C-alpha positions, 0 to 999 in steps of 0.5 A, a space after each residue: 868892733 868897739 861898740 863906739 867903732 863907726 862900721 861905715 865907709 873905709 877902716 883903712 886909717 885910723 878913727 877917732 873916738 867920739 864916745 866920752 866914756 872911751 876918752 882918758 885923761 892923757 894929754 893927748 890931740 885925740 884917741 883914735 882906734 885903729 888900724 893905723 901904721 903904728 906899731 908897737 912891741 908887746 912883752 908877754 911874761 908868762 910863767 909856767 908851773 904845776 900846783 895843786 887845786 882844792 874843791 871844798 865839798 860839803 853835804 846835808 844829807 837827807 831822807 833820800 841820802 843817795 839822791 843829790 841836788 848840787 849847788 856850785 860855785 867857784 872861788 879862784 879869780 883872775 886877778 881880784 875877782 870882786 865880781 867874778 867870782 866873790 859876789 857869786 861865791 857871798 851869795 853861795 856861801 849865805 845860802 849854805 847858811 841858811 840852809 845850815 841853820 834849818 838843818 841844825 837849829 830848826 831840825 829840817 831835814 831834805 828828802 834828798 841830800 844836798 852837796 854844797 861844791 865850792 869849786 878851784 881852778 874854774 879860770 883855768 878852764 872848770 878845771 876843779 867841776 871837770 875833774 870831779 864830775 870824771 870822777 863820781 861820772 857814774 855814783 853823779 849819773 845815776 843819782 844825780 838830781 839836779 845841778 846849780 851854779 852861780 858865778 858871778 853873782 850879783 854885778 847888775 840889777 836884772 835876774 839872768 837865767 840859763 839852763 834846762 827849759 824843764 827848770 823854766 816854771 820853778 824859776 819863775 814859781 821861786 822869783 814871783 815870791 821874792 820881793 824885789 829890791 826895794 829901789 829897783 822899781 819892780 814888786 818881785 824878783 821875777 818883775 827883774 827877769 827880762 822877756 826874751 826876743 818871744 816875750 818869754 821867761 824862760 831859761 836860755 840854753 847851757 853854752 860854756 863858760 862856768 862849772 855847770 858844763 861838766 854836769 850837763 854837756 857830759 851827765 845830761 844832769 838838769 841844771 842852771 845857771 843863775 846871776 844877776 847882771 845887766 843894767 847902766 853899767 855892765 861888769 866891764 872889768 870882769 878879769 882884770 885887776 880892776 875887778 875891786 870891791 869898790 868897782 863892784 860897788 860902783 856897779 849900783 847907784 848911790 842910793 841902792 843898796 848892792 847888798 839886796 841884789 844879792 840877797 834877792 840871789 840868795 833867796 832865790 837860790 835857797 828857795 829852788 834848793 828847797 824845792 828840790 831837794 824837799 817836794 815830793 814830785 820833782 818840779 821839772 815841765 817837760 812840757 815846756 822843755 818840748 816847746 824850747 825845742 820846737 823853738 830850737 828847730 824854727 831856728 834850725 830851719 831859718 838858718 839852714 832853709 833847705 832842711 823843708 825839703 827833708 823828710 828826715 827833718 820832717 821826722 825830728 818834728 814828728 819826735 818831738 811832738 811824740 814828746 810833747 804828748 808823753 811830757 803832758 801825761 807826765 806832768 799831769 801825773 806829778 800834779 796829781 802825785 804832788 801832795 805826796 798822799 796818793 803813792 807809797 814812798 817806792 812809787 813815789 821815788 820810781 816816778 822821781 827817778 824818772 823824771 830825773 833821767 828824762 834829760 840823760 836819755 838825751 844824751 848822744 851816745 858816741 858824742 859830736 863826732 867834733 868833740 866826742 866828750 859833750 854828748 848833749 844833743 839838744 845844747 851844746 858850747 858853740 863850735 867856734 863861739 866858746 860862751 854862746 850855746 849851739 842848738 842841736 849841735 850835732 845836726 848843725 855841725 854835720 850841715 856846716 861840714 857838708 855844706 848843707 848837702 842834705 843827700 850827705 850820709 852824716 847830714 841823715 845820719 845826725 836828723 835820725 839819732 836825734 830824732 830817735 833819741 827824742 822819741 825814745 825819751 817818749 817811748 820811755 815815758 809812755 811806756 811805764 806810765 
């Protein structure tokens, strides 16, 4: 139901709209919403045709030319697309301009190569980015360090962060260094990142809806999705012909500088890119990843209370505990080598390759049973919801398919398989220690 709908009582007759913001200027006695006995005939005209799409790819070569920090934003739109995606495209291009200026005029070279990707055909199902990822799957699986995505950019006043839990800390640190827009009432951009229901500023899990999908769910590349959203008005005109420059500007009050929100998002994107491409040790925090997996387990138990009786669920908890211990040791080693002075270049590269590859270890070998292209064991797009994320998807889907029967083989198989994957990543860390 729409936000103004009265959910109580009978819905057999039309109800009058009372929210004045939903009442237009037509000379009619009342604005109502259904169901009703009235019928309309809707005529839809669509054209089917083949066309070419074009991804635009740029790069800044790093000293380690084969290690890739990938930034992306799509540039196609449903109609006018001022908010989605042109707001994000403006942020992306300004970030590219800043990085190019440092490279060309200040003789700066990153440690790792930066790839700047403008995707086409995102609105048709992330086709541009997905085709690129599938074409270069082997290269990216071996060499992609991180993927950072923007989409709608600055269409609100609050920072929205989704992505790998291992990247939450580097986002917090970067956002804390960026002054907030003058009229925002906040000191830093970090203050504009709302806490979640647990009172934490941590990246929410990635579902579906933008070009991170192939990187995250198919390849297991640690990814981020960054936007400015929310405020007194949401971007209600997304994907319509009303998503215009004037509407995008109206999302901010007259005394606010709308472009200041674009600026701080571009600064965040640039600073994250700079750190991921230049720091001696990659700024990932897998201890926080373990904490989030514990939380996902709590959610799983809340949704399926009968798991408390399963010894295989206990194995999943134990695997996460082992992962936490291994991740803590890895994070300590990363901190000790953060200045790059204690290890040779080859040793640092090996350490970074271990960090880079950890999330790849959480891919299901055969993917999800109902959709094998999606391979991440920790999160996937919700099977029925589209945009939202679903945590421990293979376990959830097995429980739903078998009516939460813990004795069904597929339920046991998925609990054991996910626990083994997590335990395997922990062992990989500890054995290479």
